[in-house]
C-alpha positions in Angstrom: 0.1 0.1 0.0 1.0 3.5 -1.0 1.9 5.9 1.3 1.0 8.9 -0.2 1.5 12.7 0.3 -0.9 15.8 -1.2 1.6 17.9 -1.5 0.8 20.8 -3.2 3.1 23.1 -0.7 1.1 26.5 -1.1 1.4 28.5 1.2 0.1 28.9 5.5 -2.1 32.4 5.2 -2.4 32.6 1.7 -4.6 31.7 -1.3 -4.0 28.1 -2.5 -3.8 30.2 -6.2 -4.8 27.5 -9.0 -3.0 26.4 -11.2 0.6 27.3 -10.3 2.0 25.4 -7.9 4.7 27.5 -5.5 8.6 26.6 -6.1 9.6 23.7 -4.5 12.8 23.4 -2.1 15.5 20.9 -1.2 14.4 20.7 2.8 10.9 19.3 1.4 12.8 16.1 0.1 14.1 16.0 3.6 10.0 16.1 5.4 8.7 13.8 3.0 11.8 11.2 3.7 10.4 12.1 7.7 6.8 11.0 6.4 8.1 7.7 4.9 6.2 8.8 1.7 6.4 6.4 -1.7 4.1 8.9 -3.6 3.4 12.4 -4.1 -0.3 13.6 -5.6 -1.3 17.1 -7.1 2.9 17.7 -6.6 4.1 18.7 -9.5 3.9 21.2 -12.8 0.4 22.4 -13.0 0.9 25.8 -14.9 0.2 23.5 -18.3 -3.3 25.4 -18.0 -2.3 29.3 -17.4 0.3 28.4 -20.9 2.6 25.8 -22.0 6.0 28.6 -22.1 4.5 28.7 -17.9 4.5 25.4 -17.6 8.1 24.6 -19.1 9.6 27.2 -16.7 8.5 25.6 -13.8 9.6 22.3 -15.4 13.2 23.8 -16.3 13.1 27.5 -16.0 16.3 29.3 -14.3 16.7 29.6 -10.1 18.9 32.9 -9.4 21.3 33.3 -6.8 19.2 34.3 -4.0 17.1 31.5 -4.4 19.5 28.7 -4.7 20.9 30.1 -1.0 18.1 28.6 0.1 17.8 25.6 -1.4 15.0 26.7 -4.4 14.6 24.0 -7.0 12.9 23.9 -10.3 10.3 21.0 -11.1 12.7 18.6 -12.9 15.2 19.3 -10.2 13.2 18.5 -7.7 11.6 15.6 -9.3 15.3 14.3 -9.6 16.0 14.6 -5.6 12.8 12.8 -4.6 14.0 9.8 -7.0 17.5 9.9 -5.1 15.1 9.2 -1.7 12.7 6.7 -3.7 9.9 9.0 -4.0 7.3 9.1 -7.0 6.7 12.7 -7.9 3.4 12.5 -9.9 2.7 15.4 -12.6 -0.7 17.4 -12.0 -2.8 18.8 -14.9 -5.7 20.8 -14.0 -7.8 19.5 -16.9 -11.1 21.3 -16.8 -9.0 24.8 -16.2 -8.6 27.4 -18.4 -6.9 30.6 -17.3 -6.9 34.1 -17.7 -4.6 36.2 -14.8 -4.0 40.1 -14.7 -0.3 40.5 -15.6 1.7 43.9 -15.1 4.4 44.0 -17.7 7.5 46.3 -18.5 6.0 48.9 -21.9 8.4 46.6 -23.8 6.3 43.8 -22.7 9.9 41.8 -22.4 9.3 41.3 -18.2 6.6 40.3 -16.2 6.8 42.9 -13.2 3.0 41.4 -11.2 1.2 38.2 -12.3 -2.5 37.8 -10.4 -0.9 39.5 -7.6 -0.9 43.4 -8.9 1.7 46.1 -7.7 0.2 48.9 -9.1 3.5 49.0 -11.3 4.0 48.9 -14.9 1.1 48.3 -17.9 -1.5 46.6 -17.3 -2.7 43.5 -19.1 -3.6 40.0 -19.0 -1.8 36.6 -19.7 -3.4 33.5 -20.0 -4.4 30.7 -22.6 -5.7 33.7 -24.7 -2.5 35.2 -24.9 -1.0 32.1 -25.9 -2.7 30.5 -28.7 -2.7 34.2 -30.0 1.0 35.1 -29.9 0.2 37.7 -28.1 3.5 38.0 -26.1 6.4 37.2 -28.6 9.3 38.8 -26.1 7.6 36.7 -23.4 6.9 32.9 -24.7 7.6 30.8 -27.8 4.9 31.0 -30.4 1.9 28.3 -30.3 3.6 26.8 -33.4 6.7 26.1 -31.3 4.2 23.2 -29.9 1.9 22.8 -32.9 3.9 22.9 -36.2 0.8 22.5 -37.7 -1.1 24.5 -35.7 -4.4 23.4 -33.8 -7.4 23.1 -35.9 -10.7 22.1 -34.5 -14.1 19.7 -35.6 -15.3 22.1 -38.1 -11.7 22.3 -39.7 -11.3 26.1 -38.7 -7.8 26.9 -37.2 -7.7 27.7 -33.5 -6.4 31.5 -31.9 -8.2 31.3 -29.1 -8.0 28.0 -26.5 -10.6 29.4 -24.6 -13.1 30.8 -27.0 -13.3 27.1 -29.0 -12.6 24.6 -25.7 -14.5 26.1 -23.0 -17.8 24.2 -21.8 -21.1 26.0 -22.3 -24.4 26.0 -21.0 -27.8 25.7 -22.4 -27.7 29.6 -24.1 -24.3 29.1 -25.1 -22.6 31.1 -22.1 -19.1 30.2 -21.2 -19.0 28.0 -17.7 -16.3 29.1 -14.9 -14.9 26.7 -12.3 -15.8 28.6 -9.8 -14.8 25.9 -7.2 -10.7 27.5 -7.7 -11.6 30.9 -8.8 -10.1 33.3 -5.5 -13.4 35.7 -5.2 -11.1 38.5 -4.0 -9.0 38.2 -7.0 -9.3 39.5 -10.6 -8.2 36.5 -12.5 -10.7 33.7 -14.1 -11.0 30.5 -14.7 -12.9 28.7 -17.4 -14.9 25.2 -17.4 -12.7 23.6 -20.6 -14.1 20.7 -22.6 -12.0 17.3 -23.2 -14.7 16.2 -25.4 -13.2 19.4 -27.5 -10.4 17.3 -29.8 -8.0 20.8 -29.7 -8.1 20.6 -26.2 -7.1 17.0 -25.7 -4.0 18.0 -28.4 -3.3 20.7 -25.7 -3.0 18.3 -23.1 -0.8 16.0 -24.9 1.1 18.6 -25.3 1.7 19.3 -21.8 1.6 15.4 -20.9 4.8 15.6 -23.2 6.4 18.4 -21.3 6.0 16.6 -17.9 7.1 13.4 -19.2 10.5 15.5 -20.3 10.7 16.6 -16.9 11.2 13.3 -15.5 7.7 13.0 -13.8 7.0 9.4 -12.6 3.1 9.6 -13.5 0.8 11.4 -15.0 -2.2 12.8 -12.4 -5.1 14.1 -14.5 -7.6 15.7 -12.3 -11.2 16.4 -12.7 -11.5 13.2 -15.0 -15.1 13.4 -15.5 -14.4 16.3 -17.7 -16.8 17.9 -18.6 -19.8 16.2 -16.7 -18.5 17.7 -13.9 -19.8 20.8 -15.4 -23.4 19.4 -15.0 -23.6 21.7 -11.4 -23.4 24.8 -13.7 -26.4 23.6 -16.1 -23.6 22.3 -19.1 -22.4 21.1 -21.3 -23.8 22.4 -24.4 -20.9 23.1 -27.0 -20.7 22.3 -30.3 -18.5 18.9 -30.0 -20.9 17.9 -27.4 -23.8 18.7 -29.6 -22.0 16.8 -32.1 -21.2 14.0 -30.0 -24.7 13.3 -28.4 -26.2 13.7 -31.9 -24.3 10.6 -33.0 -24.8 9.0 -30.0 -28.8 9.0 -30.4 -28.1 8.2 -34.2 -26.1 4.7 -33.2 -29.0 3.5 -31.3 -31.1 0.7 -32.0 -34.6 1.5 -33.0 -35.8 0.3 -29.9 -33.4 2.3 -27.9 -34.5 5.5 -29.1 -36.8 7.7 -26.5 -39.9 8.2 -27.8 -39.6 11.4 -27.5 -37.5 12.1 -30.5 -40.1 10.6 -33.2 -40.6 12.3 -35.7 -37.3 14.5 -34.8 -34.8 14.9 -37.3 -31.8 13.3 -36.1 -29.4 14.4 -38.6 -30.3 18.5 -37.6 -30.6 17.4 -33.7 -29.3 20.3 -31.6 -29.9 19.1 -27.8 -29.8 22.2 -26.4 -32.2 23.8 -28.9 -34.7 21.1 -28.3 -35.0 21.3 -24.8 -35.3 25.1 -24.1 -38.1 25.0 -27.2 -39.7 22.6 -24.4 -38.9 25.3 -21.2 -35.9 23.0 -19.7 -32.8 24.7 -18.9 -30.6 21.7 -17.7 -30.4 22.9 -14.0 -33.8 23.0 -12.0 -35.0 19.1 -11.8 -32.7 18.2 -14.0 -32.6 14.6 -13.9 -35.9 14.5 -15.1 -35.2 16.2 -18.0 -36.2 14.5 -21.7 -33.5 12.4 -22.6 -31.1 13.1 -19.6 -30.5 9.2 -19.4 -29.2 9.1 -22.9 -27.4 12.2 -22.6 -25.6 11.2 -19.0 -25.2 7.6 -20.9 -23.4 9.9 -23.5 -20.8 11.6 -21.8 -20.1 8.8 -19.2 -18.9 6.6 -22.6 -17.1 10.1 -23.6 -15.4 10.5 -20.5 -14.1 6.5 -20.9 -12.8 7.4 -24.3 -11.3 10.4 -24.1 -9.4 9.8 -20.3 -8.4 6.5 -21.8 -7.2 8.4 -25.1 -4.8 10.5 -22.9 -3.7 7.4 -21.2 -2.6 5.4 -23.5 -1.0 8.6 -24.9 1.3 9.2 -21.6 2.3 5.8 -21.4 3.0 5.7 -25.2 4.9 9.1 -25.3 7.0 8.1 -22.0 7.7 4.6 -23.6 9.0 6.6 -26.5 11.8 8.3 -23.9 12.6 4.9 -23.4 10.1 4.9 -19.8 7.9 3.1 -17.8 5.1 6.0 -16.3 2.4 5.1 -14.2 -1.0 7.2 -15.0 -4.0 8.3 -12.5 -6.8 10.4 -12.4 -9.0 12.8 -9.7 -11.9 10.1 -8.9 -13.4 12.5 -6.5 -15.6 10.8 -5.0 -15.7 7.4 -6.9 -19.0 7.8 -8.0 -20.2 5.4 -10.6 -19.4 7.7 -13.7 -15.8 6.8 -12.9 -15.7 2.7 -12.9 -15.1 2.2 -16.3 -11.7 5.1 -16.0 -10.4 2.6 -13.2 -9.2 0.2 -15.9 -6.8 2.6 -17.5 -4.8 3.8 -14.5 -2.6 2.4 -12.4 -3.0 3.9 -9.1 -6.8 5.1 -7.8 -6.8 9.0 -6.4 -9.9 10.0 -4.8 -10.5 13.4 -3.4 -13.3 12.5 -1.0 -16.5 14.6 -0.9 -16.9 15.5 2.1 -14.4 14.9 5.0 -15.6 14.0 8.2 -14.1 12.0 11.5 -15.9 8.5 11.0 -16.2 7.3 7.6 -15.5 3.7 7.5 -18.5 3.1 5.1 -16.9 5.2 2.6 -13.8 3.6 3.3 -14.5 0.4 2.4 -16.6 1.4 -0.8 -13.3 3.1 -1.6 -11.5 -0.5 -1.3 -14.0 -2.2 -3.2 -13.4 0.5 -6.0 -10.2 -0.2 -6.0 -10.2 -3.6 -5.8 -6.5 -5.1 -6.5 -4.8 -1.3 -7.1 -3.6 1.4 -4.8 -5.5 4.0 -3.8 -4.4 7.3 -2.4 -7.2 9.4 -0.6 -7.1 13.1 0.0 -9.4 15.3 2.5 -11.9 17.9 1.1 -12.3 21.4 2.5 -15.8 22.2 1.2 -18.4 20.4 3.2 -16.6 18.3 5.7 -14.7 18.8 9.2 -11.0 20.3 7.8 -11.4 23.8 8.3 -12.1 23.0 12.3 -9.4 20.0 12.3 -6.8 22.7 11.1 -7.8 25.4 13.8 -7.7 22.5 16.6 -4.1 21.5 15.3 -3.2 25.4 14.9 -3.8 25.2 18.7 -2.0 22.2 19.7 -5.0 20.7 19.9 -6.7 17.3 17.9 -3.9 15.3 17.5 -6.1 12.1 17.9 -8.5 13.2 15.5 -6.0 13.4 12.7 -4.5 9.9 13.9 -8.0 9.2 13.7 -8.0 10.3 10.2 -5.0 8.4 8.8 -5.7 5.0 10.7 -8.8 4.9 10.0 -7.9 4.8 6.4 -5.6 2.1 6.5 -8.0 -0.4 8.6 -10.3 0.1 6.2 -8.0 -0.8 2.9 -6.8 2.3 1.8 -4.6 5.1 2.2 -5.0 8.8 3.7 -2.6 10.9 2.2 -0.4 13.2 4.8 -1.3 16.8 3.4 1.9 19.1 3.1 0.6 22.6 2.0 -3.1 20.8 0.4 -5.8 22.5 -0.8 -7.9 24.8 1.0 -10.4 26.2 -1.3 -10.6 29.3 -3.0 -12.1 31.5 -0.1 -9.9 30.1 3.1 -6.7 32.1 2.9 -4.3 29.3 4.1 -3.2 25.6 3.3 -3.1 22.1 5.4 0.5 21.5 6.9 0.2 18.6 10.2 2.3 19.3 12.9 5.5 17.8 11.6 6.4 15.1 14.5 2.5 14.1 14.3 2.4 13.2 11.0 6.4 11.5 11.0 4.9 9.6 14.1 1.5 7.7 12.3 4.1 7.5 8.5 6.0 5.4 10.6 3.7 3.0 12.4 2.5 2.8 8.8 5.6 1.8 7.2 7.0 0.2 9.9 4.0 -2.5 10.3 2.7 -2.5 6.4 3.1 -6.4 6.6 0.1 -6.1 9.1 -1.9 -4.7 6.2 -3.4 -6.4 2.8 -6.3 -5.4 0.3 -7.1 -9.0 0.4 -10.0 -9.4 3.4 -11.3 -12.7 5.2 -14.8 -10.6 6.2 -17.7 -12.8 5.7 -20.8 -10.4 5.0 -20.9 -8.7 1.5 -22.7 -5.8 1.2 -23.9 -4.8 -2.6 -23.5 -1.8 -4.2 -25.3 -1.5 -7.6 -24.8 1.3 -9.8 -28.1 1.0 -11.5 -30.7 0.9 -8.6 -28.6 3.4 -6.3 -27.2 6.1 -8.8 -30.2 8.4 -9.1 -30.8 8.2 -4.9 -27.3 9.1 -4.4 -27.3 12.2 -7.3 -29.9 13.3 -5.2 -28.8 13.0 -1.4 -25.3 14.3 -2.6 -27.0 17.3 -4.5 -24.7 20.8 -4.8 -21.9 22.1 -6.4 -18.1 21.3 -5.4 -17.9 24.4 -3.4 -20.4 23.4 -0.8 -20.4 20.0 -0.4 -23.6 20.0 0.8 -25.8 16.7 1.3 -29.5 16.2 1.8 -30.3 14.1 4.7 -34.0 13.8 4.0 -33.4 12.1 0.7 -32.6 7.7 2.1 -29.8 5.8 0.6 -30.8 2.4 1.7 -27.3 1.3 1.0 -25.8 3.7 2.6 -28.4 3.2 5.8 -27.3 -0.7 5.6 -23.4 0.0 5.8 -23.9 2.6 8.4 -25.7 -0.1 10.6 -22.9 -2.3 9.9 -20.3 -0.1 10.5 -21.3 1.7 13.6 -22.3 -2.7 15.2 -18.4 -3.6 13.8 -18.9 -6.0 11.9 -16.5 -6.7 9.3 -17.9 -6.3 5.6 -16.7 -6.2 1.5 -18.2 -4.0 -0.6 -19.1 -5.5 -3.7 -19.7 -2.8 -6.8 -21.8 -3.9 -9.8 -22.3 -1.4 -12.6 -24.5 -1.3 -15.3 -23.1 -2.7 -17.9 -23.7 0.1 -20.3 -21.5 3.0 -18.7 -19.2 0.2 -17.4 -18.8 -3.3 -17.8 -20.9 -5.6 -15.5 -18.1 -8.6 -14.5 -20.1 -9.8 -11.5 -19.7 -13.7 -11.1 -20.7 -15.7 -8.7 -17.2 -17.1 -8.0 -16.6 -13.4 -6.2 -19.7 -14.2 -3.5 -18.8 -17.6 -2.8 -16.5 -16.8 0.2 -19.5 -14.7 2.0 -21.7 -16.5 4.5 -24.1 -13.7 3.9 -24.7 -11.4 0.6 -26.8 -8.1 1.3 -28.8 -6.5 -1.6 -29.4 -3.5 -0.2 -32.6 -1.8 -2.5 -31.2 -3.6 -5.6 -34.5 -3.7 -7.5 -32.3 -3.8 -11.2 -30.3 -6.3 -12.0 -28.1 -7.5 -15.2 -28.5 -10.9 -17.0 -25.0 -11.0 -15.8 -25.7 -10.2 -11.3 -28.9 -12.5 -11.8 -26.7 -15.2 -13.2 -24.2 -14.6 -9.8 -27.0 -14.9 -7.2 -28.2 -17.7 -8.7 -24.3 -19.7 -8.8 -24.0 -17.9 -5.0 -27.7 -19.3 -4.1 -26.9 -22.8 -5.6 -24.3 -22.8 -3.5 -25.6 -22.8 -0.1 -25.4 -18.8 0.0 -27.3 -16.5 2.0 -29.1 -13.1 0.5 -30.4 -10.6 2.5 -32.7 -8.2 0.5 -34.1 -4.5 2.0 -36.3 -2.4 0.4 -37.6 -2.7 -3.3 -36.6 -6.1 -5.0 -35.8 -7.2 -8.2 -38.4 -8.9 -10.1 -35.8 -10.8 -11.4 -34.4 -12.2 -7.8 -34.2 -15.7 -8.4 -37.0 -17.4 -6.0 -35.1 -19.8 -3.4 -35.1 -20.6 0.2 -31.6 -18.8 0.5 -33.4 -15.9 0.5 -34.2 -13.4 3.4 -36.4 -10.4 3.7 -34.5 -7.4 6.2 -35.3 -3.9 7.7 -32.3 -1.7 6.6 -31.4 -0.6 10.0 -32.2 -3.9 11.6 -28.8 -5.3 12.5 -30.4 -9.4 13.6 -32.0 -9.4 10.4 -29.2 -8.3 8.0 -27.0 -11.0 9.9 -28.7 -14.5 10.3 -25.9 -16.2 10.8 -25.0 -13.6 13.4 -21.8 -11.1 13.9 -18.0 -12.2 13.0 -17.1 -10.0 15.5 -18.4 -9.8 18.8 -17.7 -7.1 21.1 -18.9 -4.5 24.1 -17.3 -1.7 22.5 -18.2 0.6 19.5 -15.6 0.4 16.7 -15.1 -0.2 13.5 -13.8 -3.5 12.2 -12.3 -5.1 9.0 -10.1 -8.6 9.0 -7.3 -8.7 6.1 -6.0 -11.4 5.1 -2.6 -11.8 4.8 0.5 -13.2 3.0 1.7 -15.6 5.3 -1.8 -17.0 5.8 -2.5 -14.7 9.5 -5.8 -12.9 9.7 -5.3 -9.3 11.0 -8.2 -7.8 13.1 -8.1 -3.9 12.6 -9.8 -1.8 14.8 -10.7 2.2 14.8 -11.9 3.7 18.7 -13.9 6.9 18.0 -14.4 7.5 21.5 -13.2 10.8 21.2 -13.5 12.8 24.6 -13.9 16.9 23.4 -13.4 17.5 27.1 -10.3 15.7 27.2 -9.0 16.8 23.5 -8.4 12.9 23.3 -9.8 8.9 22.3 -10.9 7.4 25.9 -8.8 4.0 26.1 -11.3 1.5 26.5 -10.3 -1.2 28.9 -10.9 -4.9 29.4 -12.4 -5.2 25.6 -13.6 -8.8 24.8 -13.5 -9.9 21.3 -15.1 -12.8 19.7 -13.8 -13.4 15.7 -14.8 -16.0 13.8 -12.0 -16.6 10.7 -12.3 -19.1 8.0 -9.1 -20.8 9.3 -8.2 -21.6 13.2 -5.0 -19.9 14.6 -2.9 -20.8 17.1 -1.8 -17.8 18.5 -3.1 -13.7 19.2 -0.8 -10.5 19.4 -2.4 -7.3 19.3 -0.2 -4.2 18.1 -1.0 -0.9 19.2 -0.6 2.2 17.4 2.9 3.3 19.1 4.3 -0.1 17.8 3.6 -2.5 21.3 3.2 -5.8 20.9 1.3 -7.8 23.3 0.5 -11.9 23.2 -3.2 -12.4 24.1 -4.4 -15.8 25.1 -6.7 -17.5 22.9 -10.0 -19.5 23.7 -11.9 -21.2 21.4 -15.4 -21.2 21.3 -17.9 -22.9 18.7 -15.3 -22.5 15.7 -14.7 -19.0 17.4 -11.5 -17.2 18.7 -11.8 -15.6 22.0 -9.1 -13.4 23.2 -9.3 -10.1 25.7 -7.6 -6.7 25.2 -6.5 -5.0 28.3 -7.0 -1.6 26.1 -7.8 -0.4 22.9 -6.5 3.3 22.3 -6.8 5.0 18.8 -6.0 2.1 17.3 -4.9 -1.2 17.3 -4.4 -4.5 15.3 -5.2 -7.8 16.5 -3.2 -10.6 14.6 -4.4 -14.3 14.5 -1.2 -15.9 13.8 0.8 -19.2 13.7 4.3 -18.9 14.8 5.9 -16.1 14.8 4.1 -12.7 14.0 4.9 -11.6 10.8 
């Protein structure tokens, strides 16, 4: 499992300005070594969405003697220094962002006197993608023809001289959309929401990839990987290439698949935006009920798969042409179903969680299911969560156990929560997130020194199915809101979430099994994937593909138990192994009883280690605000059912202490008692020496 660092390295007490990250220093590498870092995300050369010459300055530009005095380096030099210490660096490509900045120049326009933060000197103008693509500053930047010798030509065959005008996402009225979540409201800069469906923008992004690979990155991270689906929140996208693509998508459907609302409509000239406006729809209010929304959603899911894969393949091929292998990743945000089809194209799953809270084991179990056999790195989100409060506490020397919980919880549940190193605090708060150095080093040292006690493979005997087709609409309603608020509508009940929270709160270990819809992402369900579970729970799973029906049939035929809640698919096999339960009634959800029984409230996960041992990871959330610490629980009984008996048990606490436990076997269960349970502990059931 990777130990990631969210390495924006933005300055404290100042805006986190996209897209350009602050200059790097050699001292940072020493601190990353203290964090036992293996990979840095959001970490290098973001300036491509300002201009390619600016990106080259980040990567290879000269560093003056005064800056060298304090160890400042350009990004290619920083990457090389990280390589010497075994740390991988990912170049970040802000795919959705197209920037314009206020600038102050000399009268000769041969030097920049101020950019973004102005000083009231020189001659005022603008600098960004528009100026680059029109060769506005020949004394400052190489011409666009240096990077694209044949120029850039759009899908209509016309030459492009304004990248923003050409590639911006547009609402139903044709107005350009802005990426509001990165625009600082007290600054004049502008960030336009760009559209990867436009072939011109993909060609531009490929140039960004070339520069980053030439600078030595270990991998490419494609931020805003769902581009342009994130623009739905702004009532977009209705640009010419999205409209061309959707028209072709509809023309490619079988006659039986075409919605009846299109009867009599000429698909050769069909324009979705104009058609909706004529019927009084704006693609903002009640969007999910908009005519053809399902078809448009499916079209965009297929488009993001196609074009994300195009860029991922290009990055790997270009690196190989330079004699190197790189990894590819993307920001999959909250791992919504739209990202499922993209997972095949990446080597590392990165998620910027939608809501960061102090207790979310159920979300991490979903993350582990999404990642499968691939490493995953999670970063926090400042919007709609606890991060601002946590930063305030840490700044006052408090909240240390809350921070410990955030990293240990992820590891216990099968993920990696990155260490923040000047990480993003949004566009309003003038600060960035740095954890206390000694605290972060302490946590990371434990995880690194005990990595043999972590495994992707589990030994949990309950599975909860996340059905994309059954659950997507409800989650879309519950999580409605743009990504500057990330508000959740608690009045919307999502049965899947109720079931997983009920299990997590009761210390029930479980796995999540994700069943895609077979259209926007391939359905790979099988009975073999279910056979090791004593119980498979289907919360409100009312839609099943043929493959999913076959998987359930095979599982039931092998003696498995299926528990259903809420709506039930008409195609679900009629079988004595199917039980009906109320979604929040634990005993009904677990007809075979609990795998882990205890008297305390903790999250539990059983991982199957490489040597055959079983590691029960326990997270204690009993945080007392008055004393600012997690209360140590004493004399904690545990009764654990495992697939195979193990002779010994040892508890490893988060300070590294190892204590042997007496094991008693009762009716096939391992019974042990912990003298104390602090923030986090791992109970290892093993034969022979502890791994």
